N, CA, C, O and the ligand as a Tripos MOL2 file, in Angstrom:
@<TRIPOS>MOLECULE
protein
  309   307    78     0     0
PROTEIN
NO_CHARGES

@<TRIPOS>ATOM
      1 N           3.7850   -2.0750   21.1640 N.3       1 MET1
      2 CA          4.2070   -1.5830   19.8500 C.3       1 MET1
      3 C           5.1540   -0.3930   19.9950 C.2       1 MET1
      4 O           5.0980    0.5350   19.1880 O.2       1 MET1
      5 N           6.0090   -0.4020   20.9950 N.am      2 SER2
      6 CA          6.9150    0.7230   21.1620 C.3       2 SER2
      7 C           8.1850    0.5440   20.3270 C.2       2 SER2
      8 O           8.9170    1.5020   20.0770 O.2       2 SER2
      9 N           8.4310   -0.6920   19.9030 N.am      3 GLN3
     10 CA          9.6180   -0.9440   19.1010 C.3       3 GLN3
     11 C           9.2360   -1.1220   17.6460 C.2       3 GLN3
     12 O           8.1660   -1.6380   17.3250 O.2       3 GLN3
     13 N          10.1080   -0.6970   16.7950 N.am      4 ARG4
     14 CA          9.9090   -0.9350   15.3630 C.3       4 ARG4
     15 C          11.0600   -1.7600   14.8320 C.2       4 ARG4
     16 O          12.2240   -1.4740   15.1120 O.2       4 ARG4
     17 N          10.7340   -2.7720   14.0740 N.am      5 ARG5
     18 CA         11.7710   -3.5550   13.4190 C.3       5 ARG5
     19 C          11.9830   -3.0140   12.0230 C.2       5 ARG5
     20 O          11.2550   -2.1370   11.5570 O.2       5 ARG5
     21 N          12.9790   -3.5460   11.3760 N.am      6 ALA6
     22 CA         13.2020   -3.1890    9.9800 C.3       6 ALA6
     23 C          11.9470   -3.5320    9.1800 C.2       6 ALA6
     24 O          11.2290   -4.4770    9.5060 O.2       6 ALA6
     25 N          11.6980   -2.7630    8.1460 N.am      7 PRO7
     26 CA         10.4760   -3.0100    7.3680 C.3       7 PRO7
     27 C          10.4150   -4.4470    6.8570 C.2       7 PRO7
     28 O          11.4050   -4.9830    6.3590 O.2       7 PRO7
     29 N           9.2750   -5.0420    6.9840 N.am      8 SER8
     30 CA          9.0850   -6.4150    6.5490 C.3       8 SER8
     31 C           8.7990   -6.4380    5.0620 C.2       8 SER8
     32 O           8.2790   -5.4790    4.4920 O.2       8 SER8
     33 N           9.1510   -7.5530    4.4480 N.am      9 ARG9
     34 CA          8.7770   -7.7200    3.0450 C.3       9 ARG9
     35 C           7.3120   -8.0880    2.9170 C.2       9 ARG9
     36 O           6.7200   -7.9750    1.8440 O.2       9 ARG9
     37 N           6.7390   -8.5280    4.0220 N.am     10 ARG10
     38 CA          5.3330   -8.9380    3.9640 C.3      10 ARG10
     39 C           4.4230   -7.7330    4.1430 C.2      10 ARG10
     40 O           4.8050   -6.7540    4.7830 O.2      10 ARG10
     41 N           3.2460   -7.7960    3.5920 N.am     11 PRO11
     42 CA          2.2800   -6.7320    3.8480 C.3      11 PRO11
     43 C           1.8400   -6.7650    5.3100 C.2      11 PRO11
     44 O           1.9680   -7.7950    5.9710 O.2      11 PRO11
     45 N           1.3280   -5.6550    5.8160 N.am     12 PRO12
     46 CA          0.9650   -5.5800    7.2440 C.3      12 PRO12
     47 C          -0.3400   -6.3010    7.5260 C.2      12 PRO12
     48 O          -1.3770   -5.6810    7.7640 O.2      12 PRO12
     49 N          -0.2680   -7.5840    7.4940 N.am     13 LEU13
     50 CA         -1.4750   -8.3910    7.6480 C.3      13 LEU13
     51 C          -1.3270   -9.3530    8.8130 C.2      13 LEU13
     52 O          -0.2180   -9.6800    9.2370 O.2      13 LEU13
     53 N          -2.4520   -9.7910    9.3140 N.am     14 LYS14
     54 CA         -2.4780  -10.8420   10.3300 C.3      14 LYS14
     55 C          -3.4370  -11.9160    9.8340 C.2      14 LYS14
     56 O          -4.2940  -11.6640    8.9860 O.2      14 LYS14
     57 N          -3.2780  -13.1200   10.3790 N.am     15 ALA15
     58 CA         -4.0720  -14.2480    9.9010 C.3      15 ALA15
     59 C          -5.0400  -14.7080   10.9820 C.2      15 ALA15
     60 O          -4.6860  -14.7900   12.1580 O.2      15 ALA15
     61 N          -6.2510  -15.0030   10.5710 N.am     16 CYS16
     62 CA         -7.2370  -15.5950   11.4710 C.3      16 CYS16
     63 C          -6.7920  -17.0060   11.8340 C.2      16 CYS16
     64 O          -6.4760  -17.8040   10.9510 O.2      16 CYS16
     65 N          -6.7640  -17.3190   13.1240 N.am     17 LYS17
     66 CA         -6.3520  -18.6600   13.5430 C.3      17 LYS17
     67 C          -7.4240  -19.6930   13.2540 C.2      17 LYS17
     68 O          -7.1310  -20.8880   13.2110 O.2      17 LYS17
     69 N          -8.6430  -19.2650   13.0580 N.am     18 GLU18
     70 CA         -9.7430  -20.2100   12.8270 C.3      18 GLU18
     71 C          -9.8230  -20.6350   11.3670 C.2      18 GLU18
     72 O         -10.0130  -21.8160   11.0770 O.2      18 GLU18
     73 N          -9.6810  -19.6930   10.4520 N.am     19 CYS19
     74 CA         -9.9070  -20.0300    9.0470 C.3      19 CYS19
     75 C          -8.7950  -19.5470    8.1220 C.2      19 CYS19
     76 O          -8.8780  -19.7410    6.9090 O.2      19 CYS19
     77 N          -7.7390  -18.9090    8.6830 N.am     20 ALA20
     78 CA         -6.5530  -18.4950    7.9270 C.3      20 ALA20
     79 C          -6.7980  -17.3120    6.9950 C.2      20 ALA20
     80 O          -5.9240  -16.9740    6.1960 O.2      20 ALA20
     81 N          -7.9450  -16.6860    7.0780 N.am     21 THR21
     82 CA         -8.1730  -15.4850    6.2880 C.3      21 THR21
     83 C          -7.2600  -14.3720    6.7780 C.2      21 THR21
     84 O          -7.1030  -14.1710    7.9820 O.2      21 THR21
     85 N          -6.6580  -13.6490    5.8380 N.am     22 LEU22
     86 CA         -5.7770  -12.5470    6.2000 C.3      22 LEU22
     87 C          -6.5720  -11.2580    6.3240 C.2      22 LEU22
     88 O          -7.4980  -10.9990    5.5560 O.2      22 LEU22
     89 N          -6.1870  -10.4550    7.3120 N.am     23 ALA23
     90 CA         -6.8480   -9.1780    7.5220 C.3      23 ALA23
     91 C          -5.7970   -8.1220    7.8220 C.2      23 ALA23
     92 O          -4.7210   -8.4350    8.3310 O.2      23 ALA23
     93 N          -6.1110   -6.8710    7.5070 N.am     24 TYR24
     94 CA         -5.2080   -5.7930    7.8810 C.3      24 TYR24
     95 C          -5.1940   -5.6470    9.4010 C.2      24 TYR24
     96 O          -6.1350   -6.0500   10.0850 O.2      24 TYR24
     97 N          -4.1130   -5.0660    9.9140 N.am     25 ARG25
     98 CA         -3.8880   -5.0640   11.3560 C.3      25 ARG25
     99 C          -4.9480   -4.2980   12.1360 C.2      25 ARG25
    100 O          -5.1580   -4.5600   13.3200 O.2      25 ARG25
    101 N          -5.6050   -3.3690   11.4910 N.am     26 ASP26
    102 CA         -6.6090   -2.6030   12.2340 C.3      26 ASP26
    103 C          -7.9940   -3.2560   12.2020 C.2      26 ASP26
    104 O          -8.9470   -2.7260   12.7730 O.2      26 ASP26
    105 N          -8.0980   -4.3920   11.5400 N.am     27 VAL27
    106 CA         -9.3700   -5.1210   11.5010 C.3      27 VAL27
    107 C          -9.5270   -5.8980   12.8120 C.2      27 VAL27
    108 O          -8.5880   -6.5520   13.2640 O.2      27 VAL27
    109 N         -10.7040   -5.8270   13.4150 N.am     28 GLU28
    110 CA        -10.8910   -6.5050   14.6940 C.3      28 GLU28
    111 C         -11.4930   -7.8860   14.5560 C.2      28 GLU28
    112 O         -11.2330   -8.7710   15.3720 O.2      28 GLU28
    113 N         -12.3020   -8.0720   13.5160 N.am     29 ARG29
    114 CA        -12.9620   -9.3630   13.3430 C.3      29 ARG29
    115 C         -12.6550   -9.9190   11.9680 C.2      29 ARG29
    116 O         -12.5830   -9.1840   10.9830 O.2      29 ARG29
    117 N         -12.4780  -11.2190   11.9170 N.am     30 CYS30
    118 CA        -12.2940  -11.8950   10.6410 C.3      30 CYS30
    119 C         -13.5370  -11.7070    9.7840 C.2      30 CYS30
    120 O         -14.6530  -11.9580   10.2380 O.2      30 CYS30
    121 N         -13.3410  -11.2610    8.5340 N.am     31 GLU31
    122 CA        -14.5310  -11.0280    7.7100 C.3      31 GLU31
    123 C         -15.1160  -12.3270    7.1790 C.2      31 GLU31
    124 O         -16.2360  -12.3360    6.6680 O.2      31 GLU31
    125 N         -14.3830  -13.4090    7.2890 N.am     32 ASN32
    126 CA        -14.9070  -14.6890    6.8350 C.3      32 ASN32
    127 C         -15.6880  -15.4140    7.9320 C.2      32 ASN32
    128 O         -16.8010  -15.8790    7.6870 O.2      32 ASN32
    129 N         -15.1210  -15.5180    9.1380 N.am     33 CYS33
    130 CA        -15.7640  -16.3280   10.1820 C.3      33 CYS33
    131 C         -16.1330  -15.5330   11.4300 C.2      33 CYS33
    132 O         -16.7830  -16.0720   12.3260 O.2      33 CYS33
    133 N         -15.7340  -14.2590   11.5100 N.am     34 GLY34
    134 CA        -16.1230  -13.4460   12.6550 C.3      34 GLY34
    135 C         -15.2370  -13.6150   13.8700 C.2      34 GLY34
    136 O         -15.4850  -12.9920   14.9020 O.2      34 GLY34
    137 N         -14.2090  -14.4420   13.7710 N.am     35 SER35
    138 CA        -13.3040  -14.6690   14.9020 C.3      35 SER35
    139 C         -12.4800  -13.4150   15.1980 C.2      35 SER35
    140 O         -12.2190  -12.6040   14.3090 O.2      35 SER35
    141 N         -12.0770  -13.2730   16.4540 N.am     36 THR36
    142 CA        -11.1460  -12.2020   16.8100 C.3      36 THR36
    143 C          -9.7820  -12.7820   17.1850 C.2      36 THR36
    144 O          -8.9390  -12.0990   17.7660 O.2      36 THR36
    145 N          -9.5890  -14.0330   16.8460 N.am     37 ASN37
    146 CA         -8.3760  -14.7660   17.2090 C.3      37 ASN37
    147 C          -7.3790  -14.7120   16.0460 C.2      37 ASN37
    148 O          -7.4330  -15.5350   15.1330 O.2      37 ASN37
    149 N          -6.4690  -13.7290   16.0930 N.am     38 PHE38
    150 CA         -5.5270  -13.5290   14.9920 C.3      38 PHE38
    151 C          -4.1030  -13.8100   15.4460 C.2      38 PHE38
    152 O          -3.8020  -13.7880   16.6400 O.2      38 PHE38
    153 N          -3.2370  -14.0740   14.4870 N.am     39 THR39
    154 CA         -1.8170  -14.2390   14.7730 C.3      39 THR39
    155 C          -0.9940  -13.5740   13.6790 C.2      39 THR39
    156 O          -1.4200  -13.4870   12.5280 O.2      39 THR39
    157 N           0.1920  -13.1080   14.0550 N.am     40 ASP40
    158 CA          1.1350  -12.5800   13.0640 C.3      40 ASP40
    159 C           2.0070  -13.6820   12.4770 C.2      40 ASP40
    160 O           2.7760  -13.4440   11.5460 O.2      40 ASP40
    161 N           1.8850  -14.8730   13.0180 N.am     41 ASP41
    162 CA          2.7460  -15.9770   12.6170 C.3      41 ASP41
    163 C           2.0960  -16.7570   11.4810 C.2      41 ASP41
    164 O           1.4450  -17.7790   11.6970 O.2      41 ASP41
    165 N           2.2850  -16.2540   10.2820 N.am     42 TRP42
    166 CA          1.6870  -16.9250    9.1250 C.3      42 TRP42
    167 C           2.6380  -16.8620    7.9530 C.2      42 TRP42
    168 O           3.5480  -16.0340    7.9190 O.2      42 TRP42
    169 N           2.4210  -17.7430    6.9890 N.am     43 GLU43
    170 CA          3.2570  -17.7780    5.7850 C.3      43 GLU43
    171 C           2.3840  -18.0740    4.5780 C.2      43 GLU43
    172 O           1.3590  -18.7500    4.6690 O.2      43 GLU43
    173 N           2.8190  -17.5540    3.4650 N.am     44 GLY44
    174 CA          2.1510  -17.8720    2.2140 C.3      44 GLY44
    175 C           0.8560  -17.1070    2.0630 C.2      44 GLY44
    176 O           0.2440  -16.7160    3.0570 O.2      44 GLY44
    177 N           0.4440  -16.8970    0.8660 N.am     45 MET45
    178 CA         -0.7830  -16.1320    0.6610 C.3      45 MET45
    179 C          -1.5090  -16.6230   -0.5790 C.2      45 MET45
    180 O          -0.9090  -16.8230   -1.6360 O.2      45 MET45
    181 N          -2.7960  -16.8080   -0.4280 N.am     46 ILE46
    182 CA         -3.6610  -17.0920   -1.5730 C.3      46 ILE46
    183 C          -4.5960  -15.8890   -1.6860 C.2      46 ILE46
    184 O          -5.2240  -15.4990   -0.7020 O.2      46 ILE46
    185 N          -4.6890  -15.3130   -2.8490 N.am     47 VAL47
    186 CA         -5.6690  -14.2490   -3.0400 C.3      47 VAL47
    187 C          -6.7730  -14.7920   -3.9270 C.2      47 VAL47
    188 O          -6.5360  -15.2100   -5.0600 O.2      47 VAL47
    189 N          -7.9600  -14.7780   -3.4010 N.am     48 VAL48
    190 CA         -9.1070  -15.3040   -4.1340 C.3      48 VAL48
    191 C          -9.9430  -14.1260   -4.6010 C.2      48 VAL48
    192 O         -10.5150  -13.3940   -3.7930 O.2      48 VAL48
    193 N         -10.0050  -13.9550   -5.8990 N.am     49 ILE49
    194 CA        -10.7200  -12.8030   -6.4440 C.3      49 ILE49
    195 C         -12.1060  -13.2050   -6.9350 C.2      49 ILE49
    196 O         -13.0800  -12.4730   -6.7560 O.2      49 ILE49
    197 N         -12.1780  -14.3670   -7.5500 N.am     50 ARG50
    198 CA        -13.4970  -14.8410   -8.0100 C.3      50 ARG50
    199 C         -13.7040  -16.2450   -7.4730 C.2      50 ARG50
    200 O         -13.4520  -17.2200   -8.1820 O.2      50 ARG50
    201 N         -14.1510  -16.3640   -6.2550 N.am     51 PRO51
    202 CA        -14.2430  -17.6930   -5.6320 C.3      51 PRO51
    203 C         -15.1340  -18.6540   -6.3930 C.2      51 PRO51
    204 O         -14.9030  -19.8630   -6.3700 O.2      51 PRO51
    205 N         -16.1540  -18.1310   -7.0710 N.am     52 GLU52
    206 CA        -17.0710  -19.0370   -7.7670 C.3      52 GLU52
    207 C         -16.3910  -19.7330   -8.9350 C.2      52 GLU52
    208 O         -16.8690  -20.7640   -9.4080 O.2      52 GLU52
    209 N         -15.2690  -19.1740   -9.4090 N.am     53 SER53
    210 CA        -14.5870  -19.8140  -10.5320 C.3      53 SER53
    211 C         -13.2210  -20.3470  -10.1310 C.2      53 SER53
    212 O         -12.4130  -20.6780  -10.9990 O.2      53 SER53
    213 N         -12.9490  -20.4360   -8.8560 N.am     54 SER54
    214 CA        -11.6400  -20.8510   -8.3820 C.3      54 SER54
    215 C         -11.7040  -22.2130   -7.6970 C.2      54 SER54
    216 O         -12.3920  -22.3870   -6.6910 O.2      54 SER54
    217 N         -10.9780  -23.1710   -8.2590 N.am     55 ALA55
    218 CA        -10.9320  -24.4930   -7.6300 C.3      55 ALA55
    219 C         -10.2730  -24.4080   -6.2630 C.2      55 ALA55
    220 O         -10.6610  -25.1210   -5.3370 O.2      55 ALA55
    221 N          -9.2750  -23.5360   -6.1340 N.am     56 VAL56
    222 CA         -8.6070  -23.3710   -4.8390 C.3      56 VAL56
    223 C          -9.6050  -22.8670   -3.8010 C.2      56 VAL56
    224 O          -9.6410  -23.3610   -2.6740 O.2      56 VAL56
    225 N         -10.4010  -21.8970   -4.1800 N.am     57 ALA57
    226 CA        -11.3760  -21.3470   -3.2360 C.3      57 ALA57
    227 C         -12.3780  -22.4100   -2.8000 C.2      57 ALA57
    228 O         -12.7280  -22.5030   -1.6240 O.2      57 ALA57
    229 N         -12.8310  -23.2040   -3.7520 N.am     58 ARG58
    230 CA        -13.7760  -24.2630   -3.3770 C.3      58 ARG58
    231 C         -13.1040  -25.2630   -2.4540 C.2      58 ARG58
    232 O         -13.6990  -25.7480   -1.4910 O.2      58 ARG58
    233 N         -11.8430  -25.5610   -2.7700 N.am     59 HIS59
    234 CA        -11.1170  -26.5380   -1.9540 C.3      59 HIS59
    235 C         -11.0010  -26.0790   -0.5010 C.2      59 HIS59
    236 O         -11.1400  -26.8890    0.4160 O.2      59 HIS59
    237 N         -10.7480  -24.7940   -0.2840 N.am     60 VAL60
    238 CA        -10.5590  -24.3060    1.0810 C.3      60 VAL60
    239 C         -11.8340  -23.7290    1.6690 C.2      60 VAL60
    240 O         -11.8280  -23.2370    2.7970 O.2      60 VAL60
    241 N         -12.9330  -23.7840    0.9140 N.am     61 GLY61
    242 CA        -14.2160  -23.3950    1.4670 C.3      61 GLY61
    243 C         -14.4770  -21.9030    1.4980 C.2      61 GLY61
    244 O         -15.2170  -21.4140    2.3520 O.2      61 GLY61
    245 N         -13.8750  -21.1810    0.5740 N.am     62 LEU62
    246 CA        -14.1300  -19.7450    0.5330 C.3      62 LEU62
    247 C         -15.3220  -19.4470   -0.3680 C.2      62 LEU62
    248 O         -15.5220  -20.1000   -1.3920 O.2      62 LEU62
    249 N         -16.0960  -18.4670    0.0230 N.am     63 SER63
    250 CA        -17.2500  -18.1190   -0.7890 C.3      63 SER63
    251 C         -17.2140  -16.6630   -1.2320 C.2      63 SER63
    252 O         -18.1260  -16.2100   -1.9230 O.2      63 SER63
    253 N         -16.1920  -15.9330   -0.8550 N.am     64 LYS64
    254 CA        -16.0890  -14.5570   -1.3330 C.3      64 LYS64
    255 C         -14.6310  -14.1710   -1.4910 C.2      64 LYS64
    256 O         -13.7360  -14.9240   -1.1060 O.2      64 LYS64
    257 N         -14.3920  -13.0010   -2.0560 N.am     65 SER65
    258 CA        -13.0330  -12.5740   -2.3450 C.3      65 SER65
    259 C         -12.2870  -12.2690   -1.0520 C.2      65 SER65
    260 O         -12.6900  -11.4120   -0.2660 O.2      65 SER65
    261 N         -11.2090  -12.9790   -0.8570 N.am     66 LEU66
    262 CA        -10.4510  -12.8490    0.3820 C.3      66 LEU66
    263 C          -8.9820  -13.1160    0.1120 C.2      66 LEU66
    264 O          -8.6030  -13.6640   -0.9240 O.2      66 LEU66
    265 N          -8.1710  -12.7130    1.0740 N.am     67 MET67
    266 CA         -6.7890  -13.1470    1.1110 C.3      67 MET67
    267 C          -6.6800  -14.1850    2.2220 C.2      67 MET67
    268 O          -7.2640  -14.0310    3.2950 O.2      67 MET67
    269 N          -5.9400  -15.2170    1.9540 N.am     68 ARG68
    270 CA         -5.8840  -16.3110    2.9040 C.3      68 ARG68
    271 C          -4.4430  -16.7810    3.0440 C.2      68 ARG68
    272 O          -3.7070  -16.8400    2.0580 O.2      68 ARG68
    273 N          -4.0390  -17.1150    4.2640 N.am     69 ALA69
    274 CA         -2.7030  -17.6520    4.4950 C.3      69 ALA69
    275 C          -2.6680  -19.1380    4.1990 C.2      69 ALA69
    276 O          -3.6910  -19.8200    4.2560 O.2      69 ALA69
    277 N          -1.4750  -19.6350    3.8800 N.am     70 ILE70
    278 CA         -1.3110  -21.0690    3.6520 C.3      70 ILE70
    279 C          -0.8990  -21.7650    4.9450 C.2      70 ILE70
    280 O          -1.3580  -22.8680    5.2430 O.2      70 ILE70
    281 N          -0.0220  -21.1030    5.7140 N.am     71 LYS71
    282 CA          0.3920  -21.6540    7.0000 C.3      71 LYS71
    283 C           0.0700  -20.6500    8.0890 C.2      71 LYS71
    284 O           0.3250  -19.4570    7.9290 O.2      71 LYS71
    285 N          -0.4880  -21.1230    9.1970 N.am     72 VAL72
    286 CA         -0.7510  -20.2820   10.3580 C.3      72 VAL72
    287 C          -0.1240  -20.9560   11.5680 C.2      72 VAL72
    288 O          -0.3800  -22.1280   11.8420 O.2      72 VAL72
    289 N           0.6970  -20.2080   12.2860 N.am     73 SER73
    290 CA          1.3890  -20.7420   13.4650 C.3      73 SER73
    291 C           2.0980  -22.0530   13.1530 C.2      73 SER73
    292 O           2.0790  -22.9880   13.9540 O.2      73 SER73
    293 N           2.7290  -22.1110   11.9710 N.am     74 GLY74
    294 CA          3.5210  -23.2770   11.6180 C.3      74 GLY74
    295 C           2.7280  -24.4540   11.0780 C.2      74 GLY74
    296 O           3.3160  -25.4640   10.6900 O.2      74 GLY74
    297 N           1.4080  -24.3460   11.0440 N.am     75 LYS75
    298 CA          0.5820  -25.4350   10.5370 C.3      75 LYS75
    299 C           0.0540  -25.0860    9.1590 C.2      75 LYS75
    300 O          -0.3350  -23.9450    8.9070 O.2      75 LYS75
    301 N           0.0390  -26.0530    8.2810 N.am     76 VAL76
    302 CA         -0.5910  -25.8530    6.9860 C.3      76 VAL76
    303 C          -2.0930  -25.9230    7.1810 C.2      76 VAL76
    304 O          -2.6050  -26.8780    7.7660 O.2      76 VAL76
    305 N          -2.7890  -24.9320    6.7020 N.am     77 VAL77
    306 CA         -4.2340  -24.8860    6.9550 C.3      77 VAL77
    307 C          -5.0330  -24.9940    5.6590 C.2      77 VAL77
    308 O          -6.2640  -24.9720    5.6890 O.2      77 VAL77
    309 ZN        -11.6220  -16.4500   10.2670 Zn       78 ZN78
@<TRIPOS>BOND
     1     1     2 1
     2     2     3 1
     3     3     4 2
     4     3     5 am
     5     5     6 1
     6     6     7 1
     7     7     8 2
     8     7     9 am
     9     9    10 1
    10    10    11 1
    11    11    12 2
    12    11    13 am
    13    13    14 1
    14    14    15 1
    15    15    16 2
    16    15    17 am
    17    17    18 1
    18    18    19 1
    19    19    20 2
    20    19    21 am
    21    21    22 1
    22    22    23 1
    23    23    24 2
    24    23    25 am
    25    25    26 1
    26    26    27 1
    27    27    28 2
    28    27    29 am
    29    29    30 1
    30    30    31 1
    31    31    32 2
    32    31    33 am
    33    33    34 1
    34    34    35 1
    35    35    36 2
    36    35    37 am
    37    37    38 1
    38    38    39 1
    39    39    40 2
    40    39    41 am
    41    41    42 1
    42    42    43 1
    43    43    44 2
    44    43    45 am
    45    45    46 1
    46    46    47 1
    47    47    48 2
    48    47    49 am
    49    49    50 1
    50    50    51 1
    51    51    52 2
    52    51    53 am
    53    53    54 1
    54    54    55 1
    55    55    56 2
    56    55    57 am
    57    57    58 1
    58    58    59 1
    59    59    60 2
    60    59    61 am
    61    61    62 1
    62    62    63 1
    63    63    64 2
    64    63    65 am
    65    65    66 1
    66    66    67 1
    67    67    68 2
    68    67    69 am
    69    69    70 1
    70    70    71 1
    71    71    72 2
    72    71    73 am
    73    73    74 1
    74    74    75 1
    75    75    76 2
    76    75    77 am
    77    77    78 1
    78    78    79 1
    79    79    80 2
    80    79    81 am
    81    81    82 1
    82    82    83 1
    83    83    84 2
    84    83    85 am
    85    85    86 1
    86    86    87 1
    87    87    88 2
    88    87    89 am
    89    89    90 1
    90    90    91 1
    91    91    92 2
    92    91    93 am
    93    93    94 1
    94    94    95 1
    95    95    96 2
    96    95    97 am
    97    97    98 1
    98    98    99 1
    99    99   100 2
   100    99   101 am
   101   101   102 1
   102   102   103 1
   103   103   104 2
   104   103   105 am
   105   105   106 1
   106   106   107 1
   107   107   108 2
   108   107   109 am
   109   109   110 1
   110   110   111 1
   111   111   112 2
   112   111   113 am
   113   113   114 1
   114   114   115 1
   115   115   116 2
   116   115   117 am
   117   117   118 1
   118   118   119 1
   119   119   120 2
   120   119   121 am
   121   121   122 1
   122   122   123 1
   123   123   124 2
   124   123   125 am
   125   125   126 1
   126   126   127 1
   127   127   128 2
   128   127   129 am
   129   129   130 1
   130   130   131 1
   131   131   132 2
   132   131   133 am
   133   133   134 1
   134   134   135 1
   135   135   136 2
   136   135   137 am
   137   137   138 1
   138   138   139 1
   139   139   140 2
   140   139   141 am
   141   141   142 1
   142   142   143 1
   143   143   144 2
   144   143   145 am
   145   145   146 1
   146   146   147 1
   147   147   148 2
   148   147   149 am
   149   149   150 1
   150   150   151 1
   151   151   152 2
   152   151   153 am
   153   153   154 1
   154   154   155 1
   155   155   156 2
   156   155   157 am
   157   157   158 1
   158   158   159 1
   159   159   160 2
   160   159   161 am
   161   161   162 1
   162   162   163 1
   163   163   164 2
   164   163   165 am
   165   165   166 1
   166   166   167 1
   167   167   168 2
   168   167   169 am
   169   169   170 1
   170   170   171 1
   171   171   172 2
   172   171   173 am
   173   173   174 1
   174   174   175 1
   175   175   176 2
   176   175   177 am
   177   177   178 1
   178   178   179 1
   179   179   180 2
   180   179   181 am
   181   181   182 1
   182   182   183 1
   183   183   184 2
   184   183   185 am
   185   185   186 1
   186   186   187 1
   187   187   188 2
   188   187   189 am
   189   189   190 1
   190   190   191 1
   191   191   192 2
   192   191   193 am
   193   193   194 1
   194   194   195 1
   195   195   196 2
   196   195   197 am
   197   197   198 1
   198   198   199 1
   199   199   200 2
   200   199   201 am
   201   201   202 1
   202   202   203 1
   203   203   204 2
   204   203   205 am
   205   205   206 1
   206   206   207 1
   207   207   208 2
   208   207   209 am
   209   209   210 1
   210   210   211 1
   211   211   212 2
   212   211   213 am
   213   213   214 1
   214   214   215 1
   215   215   216 2
   216   215   217 am
   217   217   218 1
   218   218   219 1
   219   219   220 2
   220   219   221 am
   221   221   222 1
   222   222   223 1
   223   223   224 2
   224   223   225 am
   225   225   226 1
   226   226   227 1
   227   227   228 2
   228   227   229 am
   229   229   230 1
   230   230   231 1
   231   231   232 2
   232   231   233 am
   233   233   234 1
   234   234   235 1
   235   235   236 2
   236   235   237 am
   237   237   238 1
   238   238   239 1
   239   239   240 2
   240   239   241 am
   241   241   242 1
   242   242   243 1
   243   243   244 2
   244   243   245 am
   245   245   246 1
   246   246   247 1
   247   247   248 2
   248   247   249 am
   249   249   250 1
   250   250   251 1
   251   251   252 2
   252   251   253 am
   253   253   254 1
   254   254   255 1
   255   255   256 2
   256   255   257 am
   257   257   258 1
   258   258   259 1
   259   259   260 2
   260   259   261 am
   261   261   262 1
   262   262   263 1
   263   263   264 2
   264   263   265 am
   265   265   266 1
   266   266   267 1
   267   267   268 2
   268   267   269 am
   269   269   270 1
   270   270   271 1
   271   271   272 2
   272   271   273 am
   273   273   274 1
   274   274   275 1
   275   275   276 2
   276   275   277 am
   277   277   278 1
   278   278   279 1
   279   279   280 2
   280   279   281 am
   281   281   282 1
   282   282   283 1
   283   283   284 2
   284   283   285 am
   285   285   286 1
   286   286   287 1
   287   287   288 2
   288   287   289 am
   289   289   290 1
   290   290   291 1
   291   291   292 2
   292   291   293 am
   293   293   294 1
   294   294   295 1
   295   295   296 2
   296   295   297 am
   297   297   298 1
   298   298   299 1
   299   299   300 2
   300   299   301 am
   301   301   302 1
   302   302   303 1
   303   303   304 2
   304   303   305 am
   305   305   306 1
   306   306   307 1
   307   307   308 2
@<TRIPOS>SUBSTRUCTURE
     1 MET1         2 RESIDUE 1 A MET
     2 SER2         6 RESIDUE 1 A SER
     3 GLN3        10 RESIDUE 1 A GLN
     4 ARG4        14 RESIDUE 1 A ARG
     5 ARG5        18 RESIDUE 1 A ARG
     6 ALA6        22 RESIDUE 1 A ALA
     7 PRO7        26 RESIDUE 1 A PRO
     8 SER8        30 RESIDUE 1 A SER
     9 ARG9        34 RESIDUE 1 A ARG
    10 ARG10       38 RESIDUE 1 A ARG
    11 PRO11       42 RESIDUE 1 A PRO
    12 PRO12       46 RESIDUE 1 A PRO
    13 LEU13       50 RESIDUE 1 A LEU
    14 LYS14       54 RESIDUE 1 A LYS
    15 ALA15       58 RESIDUE 1 A ALA
    16 CYS16       62 RESIDUE 1 A CYS
    17 LYS17       66 RESIDUE 1 A LYS
    18 GLU18       70 RESIDUE 1 A GLU
    19 CYS19       74 RESIDUE 1 A CYS
    20 ALA20       78 RESIDUE 1 A ALA
    21 THR21       82 RESIDUE 1 A THR
    22 LEU22       86 RESIDUE 1 A LEU
    23 ALA23       90 RESIDUE 1 A ALA
    24 TYR24       94 RESIDUE 1 A TYR
    25 ARG25       98 RESIDUE 1 A ARG
    26 ASP26      102 RESIDUE 1 A ASP
    27 VAL27      106 RESIDUE 1 A VAL
    28 GLU28      110 RESIDUE 1 A GLU
    29 ARG29      114 RESIDUE 1 A ARG
    30 CYS30      118 RESIDUE 1 A CYS
    31 GLU31      122 RESIDUE 1 A GLU
    32 ASN32      126 RESIDUE 1 A ASN
    33 CYS33      130 RESIDUE 1 A CYS
    34 GLY34      134 RESIDUE 1 A GLY
    35 SER35      138 RESIDUE 1 A SER
    36 THR36      142 RESIDUE 1 A THR
    37 ASN37      146 RESIDUE 1 A ASN
    38 PHE38      150 RESIDUE 1 A PHE
    39 THR39      154 RESIDUE 1 A THR
    40 ASP40      158 RESIDUE 1 A ASP
    41 ASP41      162 RESIDUE 1 A ASP
    42 TRP42      166 RESIDUE 1 A TRP
    43 GLU43      170 RESIDUE 1 A GLU
    44 GLY44      174 RESIDUE 1 A GLY
    45 MET45      178 RESIDUE 1 A MET
    46 ILE46      182 RESIDUE 1 A ILE
    47 VAL47      186 RESIDUE 1 A VAL
    48 VAL48      190 RESIDUE 1 A VAL
    49 ILE49      194 RESIDUE 1 A ILE
    50 ARG50      198 RESIDUE 1 A ARG
    51 PRO51      202 RESIDUE 1 A PRO
    52 GLU52      206 RESIDUE 1 A GLU
    53 SER53      210 RESIDUE 1 A SER
    54 SER54      214 RESIDUE 1 A SER
    55 ALA55      218 RESIDUE 1 A ALA
    56 VAL56      222 RESIDUE 1 A VAL
    57 ALA57      226 RESIDUE 1 A ALA
    58 ARG58      230 RESIDUE 1 A ARG
    59 HIS59      234 RESIDUE 1 A HIS
    60 VAL60      238 RESIDUE 1 A VAL
    61 GLY61      242 RESIDUE 1 A GLY
    62 LEU62      246 RESIDUE 1 A LEU
    63 SER63      250 RESIDUE 1 A SER
    64 LYS64      254 RESIDUE 1 A LYS
    65 SER65      258 RESIDUE 1 A SER
    66 LEU66      262 RESIDUE 1 A LEU
    67 MET67      266 RESIDUE 1 A MET
    68 ARG68      270 RESIDUE 1 A ARG
    69 ALA69      274 RESIDUE 1 A ALA
    70 ILE70      278 RESIDUE 1 A ILE
    71 LYS71      282 RESIDUE 1 A LYS
    72 VAL72      286 RESIDUE 1 A VAL
    73 SER73      290 RESIDUE 1 A SER
    74 GLY74      294 RESIDUE 1 A GLY
    75 LYS75      298 RESIDUE 1 A LYS
    76 VAL76      302 RESIDUE 1 A VAL
    77 VAL77      306 RESIDUE 1 A VAL
    78 ZN78       309 GROUP 0 **** ****
């Protein structure tokens, strides 16, 4: 991390490779699945605020309020 690029339009988040949950860069474990396998290569974002009333959340298997990527490492998840 010695180099800095121009500021990104994206928030400083990384995506869990296991379940696509987004986490801030200082988070070590995915709060959804506990994985430590993260990538910066993600696109799209779903924010689930009330999973119990969200068809999208049920579709992707979320049970709590999370941010989730749509694509991780070029794959739609
Ligand atoms: Zn995860």
